[in-house]
C-alpha positions as CSV (number, residue, x, y, z in Angstrom):
1,M,9.2,13.2,18.1
2,R,6.0,13.1,16.2
3,P,5.6,13.2,12.5
4,S,3.5,16.3,11.1
5,P,0.4,15.2,9.9
6,V,1.0,18.0,7.0
7,R,3.9,16.1,6.0
8,T,2.4,12.6,6.2
9,W,-0.5,14.1,4.1
10,L,2.1,15.4,1.4
11,I,4.0,11.9,1.2
12,L,0.2,10.6,0.8
13,V,-0.2,12.9,-1.8
14,V,3.1,12.2,-3.7
15,L,2.5,8.5,-3.2
16,T,-1.1,8.7,-4.8
17,L,0.4,10.6,-8.0
18,A,2.8,7.9,-7.9
19,T,0.1,5.3,-8.0
20,M,-1.8,7.3,-10.7
21,A,1.7,7.6,-13.1
22,V,1.9,3.8,-12.9
23,G,-1.2,3.1,-12.9
24,L,-2.6,4.6,-16.1
25,P,-0.2,4.4,-19.1
26,A,-0.6,1.2,-20.7
27,T,2.6,-1.0,-19.9
28,A,4.2,-4.1,-21.8
29,A,3.8,-5.7,-18.1
30,P,0.5,-5.0,-16.4
31,W,1.6,-7.4,-13.8
32,L,4.6,-5.5,-12.7
33,A,2.5,-2.1,-12.7
34,G,0.0,-4.0,-10.6
35,L,2.3,-5.1,-8.0
36,V,4.0,-1.5,-8.0
37,V,0.6,-0.4,-7.2
38,L,-0.2,-2.8,-4.6
39,A,3.3,-1.8,-2.9
40,L,2.5,1.9,-3.1
41,A,-0.9,1.3,-1.1
42,L,0.7,-0.9,1.2
43,A,2.9,2.2,2.0
44,K,0.1,4.4,2.0
45,G,-2.0,1.9,4.4
46,R,1.2,1.9,6.5
47,L,1.1,5.9,7.0
48,I,-2.4,6.3,7.5
49,V,-2.3,3.4,10.1
50,L,1.1,4.7,12.0
51,D,0.1,8.6,11.9
52,F,-3.5,9.2,11.3
53,L,-4.6,6.0,13.8
54,E,-1.6,7.2,16.1
55,L,-0.3,3.6,16.1
56,R,3.1,5.1,15.9
57,H,3.1,5.0,19.6
58,A,0.9,2.1,20.4
59,P,2.1,-1.4,22.1
60,P,3.6,-3.2,19.5
61,L,1.1,-5.9,19.7
62,W,-1.4,-3.7,18.0
63,R,0.8,-2.0,15.3
64,G,1.8,-5.9,14.4
65,L,-1.8,-7.1,14.3
66,V,-2.6,-4.1,12.4
67,T,0.3,-4.5,9.9
68,A,-0.2,-7.9,9.5
69,W,-3.7,-7.2,8.7
70,L,-2.4,-4.6,5.9
71,W,0.1,-7.1,4.3
72,G,-2.6,-10.0,4.7
73,V,-5.2,-7.8,2.2
74,T,-2.5,-6.6,-0.1
75,G,-1.4,-10.3,-0.2
76,L,-5.1,-11.6,-0.9
77,A,-5.3,-8.8,-3.6
78,F,-2.0,-9.6,-5.3
79,L,-3.2,-13.3,-5.3
80,A,-6.3,-12.4,-6.8
81,G,-4.5,-10.3,-9.6
82,L,-2.5,-13.7,-10.3
83,V,-5.4,-16.1,-10.4
84,P,-6.3,-14.9,-13.9
85,L,-2.4,-14.9,-15.4
86,L,-2.6,-18.4,-13.8
87,L,-5.8,-19.5,-15.7
88,A,-4.7,-18.1,-19.1
89,A,-1.3,-20.0,-19.0
């Protein structure tokens, strides 16, 4: 059964609001807030890829390649956020 686009859109809205809730307040551990924001972005990207780009029923190779790309971009963003912390130490 194919997920409803409206259901997916509502989940994306909730994840976006969660991203704003995590990212806006000043926290004691900004690196942790950044990690949560990146994880939420990864979840949103996966939903978009699977449901709006319709890769949910695509061959596993395509799904795997695009998912690996999402993980790679998220991982590089995480590493880019770590560089200032490592240089400051």
